[in-house]
VOZA-27203 format. One record per residue: residue in three letters; x, y, z of N, C-alpha, C in turn. Coordinates in steps of 0.2 Angstrom, whole numbers, padded with zeros to 4 digits, always signed. Example, Ala and Ser with C-alpha at 12.3 -4.5 7.8 and 13.67 -1.06 7.14 Angstrom:
2
ALA+0066-0028+0039+0062-0022+0039+0066-0016+0039SER+0064-0011+0035+0068-0005+0036+0064+0000+0039
//
This chain:
316
MET-0079+0343+0668-0082+0343+0674-0087+0336+0674GLY-0086+0332+0679-0090+0326+0679-0088+0322+0686THR-0092+0317+0687-0091+0313+0693-0090+0305+0692PRO-0096+0302+0689-0096+0295+0689-0092+0292+0683GLU-0093+0285+0683-0090+0281+0677-0092+0284+0670PHE-0099+0286+0670-0102+0288+0664-0098+0294+0660ALA-0094+0298+0664-0091+0303+0662-0083+0302+0660VAL-0081+0296+0662-0074+0294+0660-0072+0294+0653PRO-0076+0290+0649-0074+0289+0642-0074+0296+0638SER-0079+0301+0640-0079+0307+0637-0072+0311+0638LEU-0070+0311+0644-0063+0314+0646-0058+0310+0642GLY-0058+0303+0642-0053+0300+0638-0053+0301+0631SER-0059+0302+0628-0059+0304+0621-0056+0310+0619LEU-0057+0315+0624-0054+0322+0623-0046+0321+0623LEU-0044+0317+0628-0037+0316+0628-0034+0313+0622ILE-0037+0308+0620-0035+0304+0614-0035+0309+0608ASN-0039+0313+0607-0040+0318+0602-0035+0324+0603ASP-0031+0324+0608-0026+0329+0609-0028+0336+0611TYR-0034+0336+0614-0036+0342+0617-0032+0344+0623ASN-0031+0350+0625-0027+0352+0631-0032+0353+0636ILE-0032+0348+0641-0037+0348+0647-0033+0352+0652VAL-0035+0358+0653-0032+0363+0658-0034+0361+0665ALA-0039+0358+0666-0041+0355+0673-0047+0350+0672VAL-0047+0346+0677-0053+0341+0678-0056+0343+0685VAL-0063+0344+0685-0066+0346+0691-0071+0340+0693THR-0071+0338+0699-0075+0333+0701-0077+0334+0709VAL-0081+0330+0712-0083+0330+0719-0077+0329+0723PRO-0077+0332+0729-0072+0330+0734-0072+0322+0736ASP-0066+0320+0738-0066+0313+0741-0071+0312+0747LYS-0074+0307+0748-0078+0306+0754-0078+0299+0756PRO-0079+0298+0763-0079+0292+0766-0085+0287+0763ALA-0083+0281+0762-0088+0276+0760-0086+0269+0762GLY-0092+0265+0762-0091+0258+0764-0091+0257+0772ARG-0090+0251+0774-0091+0250+0781-0085+0253+0785GLY-0079+0253+0782-0073+0256+0785-0073+0263+0785LEU-0077+0266+0781-0078+0273+0780-0071+0276+0777LYS-0068+0272+0773-0062+0274+0769-0063+0280+0764MET-0058+0284+0763-0059+0289+0758-0060+0286+0751SER-0065+0288+0748-0066+0286+0741-0066+0291+0736ARG-0063+0290+0730-0063+0295+0725-0068+0293+0720SER-0070+0299+0716-0075+0297+0711-0071+0294+0705ALA-0075+0291+0700-0071+0288+0694-0067+0293+0690VAL-0070+0299+0690-0067+0304+0686-0060+0306+0689ALA-0060+0307+0696-0054+0309+0700-0049+0303+0699GLU-0051+0297+0699-0046+0291+0698-0043+0292+0691TYR-0047+0293+0686-0044+0294+0679-0040+0300+0678ALA-0042+0305+0681-0037+0311+0681-0031+0310+0684LEU-0031+0307+0690-0024+0306+0693-0020+0301+0689GLU-0023+0296+0687-0019+0291+0683-0016+0294+0677ASN-0019+0299+0674-0017+0303+0668-0013+0309+0669VAL-0011+0310+0676-0008+0316+0678-0011+0323+0676LEU-0017+0323+0677-0021+0329+0675-0022+0334+0681ASN-0023+0340+0680-0024+0345+0685-0031+0344+0688LEU-0031+0341+0694-0038+0339+0697-0040+0344+0702LEU-0046+0347+0701-0049+0351+0706-0055+0348+0709GLN-0056+0349+0716-0061+0346+0719-0065+0350+0724PRO-0068+0356+0722-0071+0361+0726-0077+0358+0730ASP-0077+0361+0736-0083+0360+0740-0089+0364+0738ASN-0088+0370+0736-0093+0375+0734-0091+0378+0727LEU-0095+0377+0722-0093+0379+0715-0094+0387+0715SER-0097+0390+0719-0098+0397+0719-0093+0401+0723ASP-0089+0397+0727-0083+0400+0731-0079+0405+0726PRO-0078+0411+0728-0075+0416+0724-0067+0413+0722SER-0064+0410+0727-0057+0407+0725-0058+0402+0720PHE-0063+0398+0720-0063+0393+0714-0065+0396+0708VAL-0070+0401+0708-0071+0405+0702-0065+0408+0699GLU-0061+0411+0703-0055+0414+0701-0050+0409+0698GLN-0050+0403+0701-0045+0398+0699-0047+0396+0692ILE-0054+0395+0690-0056+0393+0684-0055+0399+0679THR-0056+0405+0681-0055+0411+0677-0048+0411+0674LYS-0043+0410+0679-0036+0411+0677-0034+0405+0673LEU-0037+0400+0672-0036+0394+0668-0038+0396+0661ARG-0042+0401+0660-0044+0403+0653-0047+0398+0649PRO-0051+0394+0651-0053+0388+0646-0058+0391+0641ASP-0057+0388+0635-0061+0390+0629-0068+0387+0629ILE-0068+0381+0632-0074+0377+0633-0074+0373+0639ILE-0080+0373+0643-0081+0368+0648-0085+0363+0646VAL-0083+0357+0647-0087+0351+0646-0090+0348+0652VAL-0097+0347+0653-0100+0344+0659-0103+0338+0657VAL-0101+0332+0661-0104+0326+0660-0106+0323+0667ALA-0112+0322+0668-0114+0319+0675-0111+0323+0681PHE-0113+0329+0681-0110+0333+0687-0115+0337+0690ARG-0113+0342+0694-0118+0346+0698-0121+0352+0694LYS-0126+0356+0696-0128+0362+0693-0123+0367+0694LEU-0121+0370+0688-0116+0375+0688-0119+0382+0690PRO-0115+0386+0694-0117+0393+0695-0116+0397+0688GLN-0119+0403+0687-0118+0407+0681-0111+0409+0681GLU-0108+0411+0687-0101+0414+0686-0096+0409+0684ILE-0098+0402+0684-0094+0397+0681-0095+0396+0674TRP-0102+0395+0672-0103+0393+0665-0102+0398+0660LYS-0102+0404+0662-0101+0410+0658-0094+0412+0656ILE-0089+0408+0660-0082+0410+0659-0079+0408+0652PRO-0081+0402+0649-0077+0400+0643-0080+0405+0637GLU-0076+0407+0632-0078+0411+0627-0082+0407+0622LEU-0081+0400+0621-0084+0396+0616-0090+0393+0619GLY-0091+0393+0626-0097+0390+0629-0096+0385+0634THR-0101+0383+0638-0101+0377+0642-0107+0373+0640PHE-0105+0367+0639-0110+0362+0637-0111+0356+0641ASN-0116+0353+0641-0118+0347+0645-0120+0341+0640LEU-0117+0335+0642-0120+0329+0639-0125+0326+0643HIS-0131+0325+0640-0137+0322+0644-0139+0316+0641ALA-0141+0311+0645-0142+0304+0643-0150+0303+0641SER-0153+0308+0637-0159+0307+0635-0160+0311+0629LEU-0166+0311+0625-0167+0315+0620-0171+0321+0623LEU-0167+0326+0625-0171+0332+0628-0175+0335+0623PRO-0181+0338+0625-0183+0340+0632-0186+0334+0636GLN-0187+0328+0633-0189+0323+0637-0184+0320+0642TYR-0186+0318+0648-0182+0315+0654-0177+0320+0656ARG-0179+0326+0658-0174+0331+0661-0173+0328+0668GLY-0167+0328+0671-0166+0326+0678-0160+0322+0679ALA-0160+0319+0685-0154+0315+0687-0153+0308+0684ALA-0159+0305+0683-0159+0298+0681-0163+0296+0675PRO-0161+0299+0669-0165+0298+0663-0164+0291+0661ILE-0159+0287+0662-0158+0280+0659-0163+0276+0663ASN-0163+0276+0670-0168+0272+0673-0175+0273+0672HIS-0177+0280+0671-0184+0281+0670-0187+0279+0663ALA-0182+0280+0658-0184+0278+0651-0186+0271+0651ILE-0182+0266+0654-0183+0259+0654-0190+0258+0659ILE-0190+0261+0664-0196+0260+0669-0202+0261+0665ASN-0202+0267+0661-0208+0269+0657-0209+0264+0651GLY-0205+0260+0650-0206+0255+0644-0204+0258+0637GLU-0200+0263+0637-0198+0267+0631-0194+0262+0626LYS-0195+0263+0620-0192+0258+0615-0186+0262+0612THR-0186+0269+0613-0180+0273+0611-0178+0278+0616THR-0172+0280+0616-0170+0285+0621-0164+0289+0616GLY-0159+0292+0620-0154+0295+0616-0149+0299+0620LEU-0146+0303+0616-0141+0308+0619-0142+0315+0617THR-0140+0320+0621-0141+0327+0619-0135+0331+0622THR-0132+0335+0618-0128+0340+0620-0131+0347+0620PHE-0130+0351+0625-0134+0357+0625-0130+0362+0629LEU-0131+0369+0627-0127+0374+0630-0131+0375+0637ILE-0127+0376+0642-0129+0376+0649-0132+0383+0650ASP-0138+0384+0654-0141+0390+0656-0142+0390+0663ASP-0146+0394+0665-0148+0395+0673-0152+0389+0675ASN-0156+0386+0671-0160+0380+0674-0157+0374+0672ILE-0160+0368+0675-0157+0362+0674-0160+0358+0667ASP-0155+0357+0663-0157+0353+0657-0161+0357+0652THR-0161+0363+0652-0166+0367+0648-0162+0371+0642GLY-0156+0371+0642-0152+0375+0637-0153+0373+0630LYS-0150+0378+0625-0151+0377+0618-0147+0371+0616ILE-0151+0367+0612-0148+0360+0609-0143+0361+0604LEU-0137+0357+0605-0132+0357+0599-0133+0351+0595PHE-0133+0345+0598-0134+0339+0595-0138+0334+0598ARG-0142+0330+0595-0146+0324+0598-0145+0318+0594LYS-0145+0312+0597-0144+0306+0594-0149+0301+0597LYS-0152+0297+0593-0157+0292+0595-0154+0286+0596ILE-0155+0282+0601-0153+0276+0603-0158+0271+0605ASN-0158+0265+0602-0164+0260+0603-0163+0257+0610ILE-0168+0255+0613-0168+0252+0619-0171+0245+0618GLY-0167+0240+0619-0169+0233+0618-0174+0230+0623THR-0178+0225+0621-0183+0223+0626-0180+0220+0632ASP-0174+0218+0632-0170+0215+0638-0165+0219+0641ASP-0164+0225+0638-0159+0230+0641-0161+0232+0648SER-0156+0232+0652-0156+0234+0659-0153+0241+0659ALA-0154+0245+0665-0151+0251+0665-0144+0251+0665GLY-0141+0245+0667-0134+0244+0667-0131+0244+0660ASN-0134+0240+0655-0131+0239+0649-0133+0245+0644LEU-0139+0248+0645-0140+0254+0642-0136+0260+0644HIS-0134+0260+0650-0129+0265+0653-0123+0265+0649ASP-0120+0258+0648-0114+0257+0645-0114+0259+0637LYS-0120+0258+0634-0121+0260+0627-0121+0267+0626LEU-0124+0271+0630-0125+0278+0630-0118+0281+0632MET-0114+0278+0637-0108+0281+0639-0103+0281+0633ARG-0103+0275+0629-0098+0275+0623-0100+0280+0618GLU-0107+0280+0616-0109+0284+0611-0108+0292+0613GLY-0109+0293+0620-0109+0300+0622-0102+0303+0621ALA-0097+0298+0622-0090+0301+0622-0088+0303+0614LYS-0091+0300+0610-0091+0302+0603-0094+0309+0602MET-0100+0309+0605-0104+0316+0604-0100+0321+0607VAL-0097+0320+0613-0093+0326+0616-0088+0328+0611VAL-0084+0324+0608-0079+0326+0604-0082+0330+0598LYS-0087+0327+0595-0090+0331+0589-0093+0338+0591THR-0095+0338+0597-0098+0345+0600-0092+0350+0601VAL-0087+0347+0604-0081+0352+0605-0078+0354+0598GLU-0078+0349+0593-0075+0351+0587-0079+0357+0583THR-0086+0356+0584-0091+0361+0581-0090+0368+0584LEU-0089+0368+0591-0088+0374+0595-0082+0377+0593LYS-0077+0373+0592-0070+0375+0590-0070+0379+0583ARG-0074+0376+0578-0074+0379+0572-0078+0385+0571GLY-0083+0386+0576-0087+0391+0576-0093+0391+0572ASN-0095+0385+0569-0101+0385+0565-0106+0381+0569VAL-0108+0385+0574-0113+0382+0579-0120+0384+0577LYS-0124+0379+0577-0132+0380+0575-0135+0377+0581THR-0139+0381+0585-0142+0379+0591-0150+0379+0590LEU-0153+0375+0593-0161+0375+0593-0164+0375+0600ASP-0169+0379+0601-0172+0379+0607-0176+0373+0608GLN-0176+0370+0614-0179+0364+0616-0187+0364+0614SER-0190+0370+0614-0197+0370+0612-0198+0367+0605LYS-0193+0367+0601-0194+0365+0594-0195+0357+0594PHE-0193+0354+0599-0194+0346+0599-0200+0344+0603ILE-0204+0349+0605-0210+0347+0609-0216+0347+0604LYS-0219+0341+0603-0225+0340+0599-0231+0343+0602GLU-0236+0345+0598-0242+0348+0601-0245+0343+0606ASN-0247+0346+0612-0251+0342+0617-0246+0337+0620GLU-0240+0337+0619-0235+0332+0622-0234+0333+0629THR-0234+0328+0633-0232+0329+0640-0225+0327+0641LEU-0221+0331+0644-0214+0330+0645-0213+0325+0651LYS-0209+0320+0651-0208+0315+0656-0202+0318+0660ARG-0202+0317+0666-0197+0319+0671-0192+0313+0673ALA-0186+0315+0675-0182+0309+0677-0178+0311+0684PRO-0182+0312+0689-0179+0314+0695-0175+0309+0698LYS-0170+0311+0703-0166+0306+0706-0170+0301+0710ILE-0168+0295+0710-0172+0289+0713-0170+0288+0720GLN-0174+0289+0724-0173+0287+0732-0174+0280+0733SER-0172+0278+0739-0173+0271+0741-0180+0269+0742LYS-0184+0274+0744-0191+0272+0745-0195+0271+0739ASP-0192+0274+0733-0195+0273+0726-0193+0266+0723CYS-0189+0262+0726-0187+0256+0723-0191+0250+0725TYR-0196+0250+0729-0200+0244+0730-0205+0242+0725ILE-0205+0236+0723-0209+0234+0718-0217+0233+0720ASN-0221+0236+0716-0228+0235+0717-0230+0229+0713TRP-0231+0223+0716-0233+0217+0712-0240+0217+0710GLU-0244+0223+0711-0251+0223+0709-0251+0226+0702MET-0245+0229+0700-0245+0231+0693-0245+0225+0688LYS-0246+0227+0681-0246+0222+0676-0239+0219+0676SER-0238+0213+0674-0231+0210+0674-0226+0213+0669ARG-0228+0216+0664-0224+0220+0659-0221+0226+0663ASP-0226+0229+0667-0223+0235+0671-0219+0234+0676VAL-0220+0228+0679-0215+0225+0685-0209+0224+0682TYR-0209+0220+0676-0203+0219+0672-0199+0225+0670ASN-0202+0230+0668-0198+0236+0666-0196+0240+0672PHE-0199+0239+0678-0197+0242+0684-0191+0239+0686ILE-0191+0232+0686-0185+0229+0689-0179+0230+0684ARG-0179+0230+0678-0174+0231+0673-0171+0238+0673GLY-0176+0242+0674-0174+0249+0675-0170+0251+0681LEU-0170+0247+0686-0166+0248+0692-0160+0244+0693TYR-0159+0240+0688-0154+0235+0688-0148+0237+0684PRO-0142+0237+0687-0140+0234+0694-0141+0239+0700HIS-0141+0245+0698-0141+0251+0703-0147+0255+0702PRO-0151+0257+0707-0150+0256+0714-0153+0249+0716GLY-0157+0246+0711-0159+0239+0713-0167+0239+0715ALA-0171+0236+0711-0178+0235+0713-0179+0230+0719ARG-0183+0232+0724-0183+0228+0730-0190+0226+0732THR-0190+0220+0736-0196+0218+0739-0194+0215+0745ILE-0200+0214+0749-0199+0211+0756-0202+0205+0757PHE-0198+0200+0759-0200+0193+0760-0201+0192+0768ARG-0207+0190+0770-0209+0189+0777-0209+0182+0778LYS-0205+0179+0783-0206+0172+0785-0206+0172+0792GLY-0212+0170+0795-0212+0170+0802-0212+0177+0805ALA-0208+0178+0810-0207+0185+0813-0202+0189+0809ASN-0199+0187+0804-0193+0190+0801-0195+0193+0794ASP-0192+0199+0793-0193+0202+0786-0186+0202+0783TYR-0186+0200+0776-0180+0200+0773-0181+0205+0766THR-0176+0210+0766-0177+0214+0760-0172+0211+0755LEU-0175+0210+0749-0171+0207+0743-0171+0212+0737LYS-0165+0213+0734-0165+0216+0727-0166+0211+0722ILE-0170+0212+0717-0172+0208+0712-0168+0210+0706GLY-0164+0206+0703-0160+0207+0697-0163+0205+0691LYS-0160+0200+0687-0163+0198+0681-0169+0194+0682CYS-0174+0194+0677-0180+0191+0678-0183+0190+0671LYS-0188+0186+0671-0192+0185+0665-0199+0187+0666CYS-0202+0190+0660-0209+0192+0661-0213+0186+0657LEU-0217+0183+0661-0221+0177+0659-0228+0179+0656ASN-0230+0175+0651-0236+0177+0648-0241+0171+0650LYS-0240+0168+0655-0244+0163+0658-0244+0163+0665TYR-0246+0158+0669-0247+0158+0676-0252+0163+0678LYS-0257+0164+0675-0262+0169+0677-0265+0167+0683HIS-0265+0161+0685-0268+0159+0692-0264+0162+0698LEU-0258+0165+0696-0254+0168+0702-0257+0175+0703LYS-0260+0176+0709-0262+0183+0710-0256+0187+0713PRO-0257+0194+0713-0251+0198+0715-0249+0196+0722CYS-0242+0196+0722-0238+0194+0728-0238+0187+0730LYS-0241+0182+0726-0241+0175+0727-0235+0172+0725ILE-0232+0168+0729-0226+0165+0727-0227+0157+0725GLU-0223+0156+0719-0224+0149+0717-0216+0146+0716SER-0215+0141+0719-0208+0138+0718-0208+0131+0720ASP-0203+0127+0717-0201+0120+0719-0196+0120+0724GLY-0194+0126+0727-0189+0126+0732-0182+0124+0730ARG-0181+0123+0724-0174+0121+0722-0172+0125+0715THR-0176+0126+0710-0174+0128+0704-0177+0135+0701TYR-0184+0136+0703-0187+0142+0701-0191+0145+0706LEU-0192+0152+0705-0196+0156+0709-0200+0161+0705ARG-0207+0160+0706-0211+0165+0702-0215+0169+0707ILE-0217+0175+0705-0221+0179+0709-0227+0182+0704GLY-0233+0182+0707-0238+0184+0703-0239+0192+0703THR-0242+0194+0698-0243+0201+0697-0250+0203+0695GLY-0251+0209+0693-0258+0210+0691-0260+0208+0684GLY-0258+0201+0683-0259+0198+0676-0252+0194+0675CYS-0253+0188+0674-0247+0184+0673-0242+0184+0679ALA-0235+0183+0677-0231+0182+0683-0224+0184+0681ILE-0219+0185+0686-0212+0186+0684-0208+0181+0687GLU-0204+0178+0683-0199+0173+0686-0192+0176+0687ILE-0190+0175+0693-0184+0178+0696-0178+0174+0694GLU-0173+0177+0691-0167+0173+0689-0161+0175+0694ARG-0160+0181+0696-0155+0183+0700-0158+0188+0705LEU-0155+0187+0712-0158+0191+0717-0152+0192+0722GLN-0153+0197+0727-0148+0199+0731-0151+0199+0738MET-0148+0196+0743-0150+0197+0750-0146+0202+0753GLU-0148+0206+0758-0144+0211+0762-0137+0208+0764GLY-0132+0212+0762-0125+0210+0764-0122+0205+0760ARG-0126+0203+0754-0123+0197+0750-0122+0200+0743LYS-0119+0196+0739-0119+0198+0731-0125+0195+0728PHE-0126+0197+0722-0131+0194+0718-0130+0187+0716MET-0135+0183+0717-0134+0176+0716-0140+0173+0711GLN-0138+0167+0708-0144+0164+0705-0149+0161+0709VAL-0155+0161+0707-0161+0159+0711-0160+0152+0714SER-0157+0148+0710-0156+0141+0713-0151+0141+0719GLU-0146+0146+0719-0142+0146+0725-0145+0149+0731PHE-0150+0154+0729-0154+0157+0735-0158+0152+0738LEU-0161+0148+0734-0166+0143+0737-0163+0137+0741ARG-0156+0136+0739-0153+0131+0743-0152+0133+0750GLY-0151+0140+0751-0150+0143+0758-0156+0146+0761PHE-0162+0146+0758-0168+0149+0760-0174+0145+0759ASP-0177+0143+0764-0183+0139+0764-0189+0144+0762ILE-0191+0143+0756-0196+0148+0753-0203+0146+0756SER-0204+0140+0758-0211+0138+0760-0213+0143+0766GLY-0219+0145+0766-0222+0149+0771-0220+0156+0771THR-0217+0158+0765-0215+0165+0764-0220+0169+0761SER-0221+0175+0763-0226+0180+0760-0222+0186+0758ILE-0225+0190+0754-0222+0196+0751-0226+0202+0754ILE-0222+0207+0756-0225+0213+0759-0224+0219+0754ILE-0229+0222+0752-0229+0228+0747-0227+0234+0750GLY-0222+0238+0747-0220+0244+0749-0214+0244+0753PRO-0211+0250+0755-0205+0251+0759-0207+0249+0766PRO-0202+0248+0770-0203+0246+0777-0206+0252+0781ALA-0210+0250+0785-0214+0256+0789-0209+0260+0793
//
């Protein structure tokens, strides 16, 4: 059971290792894009390409869907980046239902652990497989693996790193459940005394706007934690017009302390720097609405940066 690209290598690894996939469950096709053409999830595309039994229920609690899964008699249900399962589903398999999560649980429970770990400046994160229970990301832990976060890692390349390692962990977990030598640990075993658990809620559009009054390192982490999706945003105001831009690759500078928050410095051709609450950020790639990401030099050729100011926060 899964939806995005992150889940595809796990499904592929199970196939390569000759497991009998009795069904693949993903979200229904939905209209997307300007033409509102029907779009399939990455998992659906992979399942169809490999001639697998594909199920796309609207409601996971629908009695007909529960009956359908029950009749398939799965030994194990594997969940990777999917929806919350009702009890009548996750209790079906004799050997259990487990989830692959992209953090070292119990830290970063929620829908966006990769983004939040980078935004918070973490140097390590990881992967966890755990048995699903009635709550979100709280079940008993099967395996955990620590993964380093590079100082220049974005959410995109960390996603890919965890995706590849996660596929290996899924196979390891299935093998362990199959052999029956399962040792689980309660998540409370991994909570240090007086430790605060950090959350990883879904990121909304309004959460993506850069606060240039933060320290430059925090701004840098925020930008790379949202790159390439959903994208850190800022508003350029020029005259009576506002332009929302997504900021992609950038550098955290340890100089240019003269640049106050939101102040722009540029030669109008090759570089674009923005002041923060200490030092500055140099933009390397950005994206205008309706355009692809471009190098800052390309942006400056088509946009007169003189007289431009920055508006903090989402549009009113």
